[in-house]
N, C-alpha and C positions, 0 to 999 in steps of 0.2 A: 592430283592432289595439289592443294595450294601450299606454296613454300612459305616458311616463316623467315623473316629477316632478323638476325640478331640485332638488338638495339645496343647503344653505347651503355657501358657498364655503369650502373648508378653508384654513388658513394658508399652504398652499403655493402657492395661486393669487394673483397680483398684482392690483393694481388695474386692470391692463389688461383683466381680464375682468369682464362685468357679472353673472356668475353662476357657480355651480359647474356640474361635469360632470353629464350625465344619470346616473341610477342605474346602468344597465347599463354605461356607460363607466366609472364608477368602480369597479364590480365587477370589470370586464375588466382594468383597469389597475392595480389595487392589488397590492402585494407584501408587505405586512404579514403575510400569511398564512404566508409563509415567511422573510422576512428579519428578523423579530423575534429570531431568534436571534442577531443581530449586536449586540443591545442592550448587552451588557457592553463591546464594543469601541468602539461609538459613544460611549458614556459616556466611555470611557478617552480617546478621541481629543478629545472636547469639553472635557474637564477640562485637557488639554495646551493646546488652543487658547485656553482662557479664560486660562491662566496667561500665554500669550504676549500676549493682548490687554492684560492688566494691565500686562506689561513695557513695552508700546509706548504705554500711556496711554489706551486705548480704555475699559478697565474700571478702577474703583477697587479698592483691596484689599478693601473691604467687600463690593462687588459680586461680586468673584471668590470670596470666602468664601461668600457667599450661595448662588452658583451651585453650589458644591461641596456645601454642606449640602443643597440642593435634590435634587442627584442621589443623595445618600446616601439620602434619603427614598424616592425613586423605585426605587432599587436594592433596598431592604428590601421594597417593595411586590411587585416583580417576582419576587424570590427566594420570597416567601411565596404567589405565584399570586394577589395581588390587584390587580394593575395591570390596567387595561382597555384593551386594544389597539383602536383605532378604525380600521376600514377606510377611513372617509371622508378620514382623514389620510394615506392612501396607503401610507406606508412607515415604517420604523423610526425614521428621522431626524426626520420631522415629528411622529410620536407623541411622541418624547422631548422635542424642542424645545417643542412646544405645551404639554405638561404642565408642563414646567419653568417656561416664561413664566406660566403660570397661577398658579404658586406664587411665582415670584420674578421681579418686574419686570425685573431686569437680564437675564433670559433672553432678552429681545428684542435684546440687543446681541450674543449669542453667534454669530450667524450672519454677523457682520462679517467680510469678507475670505475667506470661504469659501463653496462651493457644495456642492449635494448630489452633484455630479459628483466633486470631489476627496474629499469626505467619504466616499463609498460606497467609492472606490478605496483609501482609507486603512483603513476598517473590515474590508474583506475581506483585505487584507494582514495586519492584525493578527490576525484570526480564523484565517487559514491558517498563520500562524507557530505558533499554539498547537496547531493540528491536527497539524502535521508534528512538533512536539516530542513529542506524545502518541504518534503512530504510530512514531516512532523508538523509544521505550520498549516499545511492544508488539511491534515486530519482533525486538528483543532478547529479549524473553520467548519468542517463538516459535522463535528460533534455540535458545535454552536449552532448549526442550522437545525439540527435534530432537536435540540433542547428548545430553540426559540419556536420552532413549529409546535412543539409539545405545549410550551407556556402559553402560546396564543390560543390554544384550544384545550386548556387545562380542565375544563369541565366535561369534555366530550367522553362518552363511554362507548366502546365498541365490542362486539363479541371477540373473545379470544378463541383460537382455533387449535385443535390437535387433529391430525389426520385430515386436515383441511375441512373438519366438521365443526359446527359451533360447539364450544365446550363451557366456557365460564366468561362472565363480564370482565373487562379490564378497562382502564383508562387508556384512551388513545395515546397519551403522553408516555404511559408505561411502557407500552409497545415500542415507541421510538426510543426510549431510555435503554431498552435491551440492546440496541444496536450501538448506542453510545457506550455502554459497557464492553461490547466486542471490540469496537475501535480503540478503546483505552488499553486492552490487552495487546492490540497490534502496535501501539505506541510503545508499550514496554518491550515487546520483541525488537522493535526497531532500535531502541535504546541499547539493547543487548548486542544487536548486530553491530552498531557503531562502535561500541566499546572494543569489539574483538577485531574489527578491521582497522581500527586506529593505531597501527603499528608500523613503523617505517621499514620497508624493505631495501632501500637504497643502500649500496654498499655491498650487497650480495654478489655483485658482478654477474657474469653469465652463469655461474655455478659455484665458484670457489672464492669469492671475494676478491681482495686485491693485495699485492705485496707492497703497495705504497701505503704511507701512514695516514690514511684518510680518517676523518673524524666523523663517524656516524651519528654520534650524539648530537653534534653541532647541527647537522643538517636536520635531524628529526625535531629539534626544538625550533628551528626556523620555520619549519612546515606545520608545527602545532601537533605533532605526534607525541604528545605528553599525557601524563596522568593527572589526577586532580591536584597533586602537589607539584606539578610542574616539571616532573622528572621524565627524561626522554624514554619513549617506548620503541624498542627495536626488535625486529625478527632475530631470533637466536640461532638459527640455522640457515646458512646460505642457500642450501639446496631447496629447503622448504620456502624460504624467502621468494625465490623465483618461480616456484611451481604451485604455490598455494593459492587456491581459488575458493577455499571455504567461505570466505566473506562474501563472494558473489553468489554462491549457492544458498547461504543463509539469508541473504537479502531476498533472492528470488522466492525461497521458500516463505519467508514472512510476508512478501508481496502476494504470493499465491493465496495464502489464508486471508489476507486483506481483501483480495479480489473475491474470494468466496462469500466473506462477509458483505461486501457491496452487491454481489450477486443476489444474496437472499433478501437484502434491502429492497433491491430493484424488483424482485418477483412480488414482494408485498405491495409495492407502489402500483405495479402492472395490475394486479388483482383489484386493489382499492379503486383504481381509476376506471375499471371496467363497468359496463351498464349493469351487470349483475351484482356488483357490490355498490358501486356509486358513492363511495365514502369521501373521495377526494376529487378535486378539479386542479389539473395542472395548467398552468399559464400557456397560452398559445405559442409563445417564443421557444418552448422546450418540448414541443410536440411537432408532429408533421401530419400531413394529410395523405390521402390515397390518390393515385394517378387515375383511378377509375370511379371510385365510389365518393362522392362529394360530401357524404356526411361524416366520413371517418376523421378522427382525431387520435392519432397513435403515440403512445408513450415511448418514442424512440429512444431518448436518452437512457431510460431504465432499461430497454431492450438491448441496446447496444453495450450497456455496462454489463449486463448479465451475459452477453455474447463474449464480450472481451476477457472475461474471467477465464475462458477456455485457453486464450492465448497465453495468459500468464502462467497458468498450470502447466501448458505445453513447454514454455521456456524453461521452467524448473526442471522438468523430465529430460529435456534436450541437454541442459547443462549437467545434470548428473551422469547422463549417458556419455556425454563428451569426456568426462574426467575418469570414468570407472576402469578403463584399460590402460591409462598412461603410466609409463615407467617414469622414474625420476630422471631428469628434472624438467626442464622446460622442453616441450615439443610444440611444433608449429600448430597442432591441433587447437592449442589454446587461444589462437587468434579468433577461432569461432565463439569464444565466450562473450565478446563485447556486444555483437548484435542482439544476443538473447538478453543480456544484461540491460543494454539500452532500451530495447523494446519494452521489458518490464517495467522499468522505471517510468518511461513515457506514458505507458498504458495506465498503470494504477495512479499516477498523479493526474492525468486528465480525467479519469473516471471519478476520482474523488472530488475534484473542482467542479466538474459538471453535475454530479449528483447534489453537491451542496446548493449550486445556484438553482437547481430545479426545485429543491425543498424550499428554498426561499421564495419561490414563486408558485407555491402549492397552497391551495385553500381547503378547508375541511367542510364537508356538508353535514353539520351537526344534527340536523333533524333527521337525515337519513340514518346516521350512525346511532341515534337515540332510539329509533324504530327497531333497528336490528338487534340493538343491545337489550331491548325491553321483552324479547323472547322469554317467556318465563321457564322454559326448559334450561336456560343457562343457570338457573338457580337450583337445579335439582340437587346438586351436592350441598348447598347450603340447607336444603330440605333435610338431607341425611344428617348434617350438623346439628339441626333442630332436634332431631331424635336422639342423638348422642348426648346433648345437654339434658335430656329427659332421662337419661341412664340406660339407653339402648346401646349394645355393642355395635360398632361401626359395620361390621359385616352384615348383621341382621338389618341395621337401618338402610344399608345399600340395597338389600333385597326387597325391603317394603317400599322404598321410593321407586324402585324399578317397577313394582306392582302398580304404584299410583300413576306413573307414566303410561304404563300399559292400558290402565283403565281409562285415563283421559284421551288416549289415542282412539280406543274403541268407542268412546262416547262422543267422540268429534268435538271436544272442547279444549281450550288451552289449560295448562296446568294450573294457572292461577285462578280458573273458574271452577275448579272442583269444590264443591261445598265441604263445610266442616263435618256434616253428616257422612259424606261419601269418604272422606279421609277416615274418619273414625271407625268406618265399616271395615277398612283395611287394616287399621291399627288403632286401638283405643288410646295409644299415647299421644295422638294428635290432639292438640287443645284448640280452643277457640281463637288463640293467638296465631295459629298457623298461617293465616293470610299475610302477617307481617313479614314473613319470609320473602315475599315476592315484591316487596318495595325496593326497588333497585337502588336508590341513593342510599338508603339505610343499609342495604347488602353491602355496598361499597365502603361504608364507613366502618363495618365490622372487620374489614380486612386490615387489621392493625398490626400484623406481623411485619418484622423487618424484611424488606425486599418484596412485599406482596403489594398488589395493585390497590391499596386501600387509599381513601381520600386524604388522610393526613399524610401517609407515608409518600404518596407520589408527589405531593407539594414539597414535602422535606427533600425528596430527591432532586426534584427540579431546581430548588434553592442551592442545593449542594453543588450541582453541576454548573448553574449559572456562575456561582462564585468562583469555583475552580477554573473554568474556562476564562473567566475575565481575567484572573491572575496570570494564566497561561499566555493569554493574547496580548497582555500589556508589556 
């Protein structure tokens, strides 16, 4: 058996220990390999904490300034890729603090009245605030791409589907606007998530706060944890402050639903791009070929988006499972939350950006769509409505039109080729004007109900979204 050699004790281990952890233990427990990405937010929190410590007299003005300058130097090295992250220091907090203390003696005072427990809770909240802000902007861009694609092809009509069977005609733009509505609800959920995570946990300490006269409200204001009126927002229970990960779960849940919406959109794109549908053409830059079949053009962006939704859903389940058995308060298990959270944010943001770019480089084959939408069976329900307007109860009209459809199929003719005499043989309430029911453009004009795919309504909805998104983007 290979022997492990104890390593020098990292600064995170107290005088309670006679030595550092074994090498394999250190490798197993380190988190710097992934939590390094919190560095900017860790420094931001540390600077605010330093200002507060100066305010209560723990740090002098000169010490606080030296700490700020030290972090400026470290920031420059990280940005330049020159900073050396040390696994033996476990995490981002100890790496930054140890390096600061090496350069600035006053850095040894910086950890006064705080713990890595409330420090990481703060860092993750700060990081996630930025991620949500960025995702908000990317969602607006995706909505804009959907609206723009619909507006470019505002006159295109396609079959709408239920059970993946042709159902009724809809404008292509109306179909796209359905996803715009879904994404708007995702927007709203993200806003609610932001509101609930925007509460400052710093000052909770390891579990029971601090006996020093710290000013939590001062720190919260510095870091932007405030309500609409500028009042500081603070966690009200120190145990909850260090162990709460509801905000991470809520974000992952919101992201999972967003990923499902993206997956559904991807599925429609995949179908529309197939030879069987042939409704759209995706630009070559957003497709791939086959290593064997030279004719292939695969919608990989859409397929990967559909596939990556599984990762996002899995991250949510992993996070819920991680939390479900933890006693109060902080437990090392919580180290496992970050990789799931990071991956979720990275994945949904990438999917949103790439789907928007793909849609911006997609064209619609209007003639193919028109041919598919001209299937007269798509207007069978309109035919039933025609009878309702003549005074027939809908259930009876539904039965009569079903008989007409059956007759047309047996006769081997399209529904719109059934003669008036043949219609009247099935029901005398059919008149000479029955053929007007199958005029597709007029059928679309008749759909005047709010939210329906009618000609005027779709144009109104496109204009509404164009105006709204232009304001949000400005």
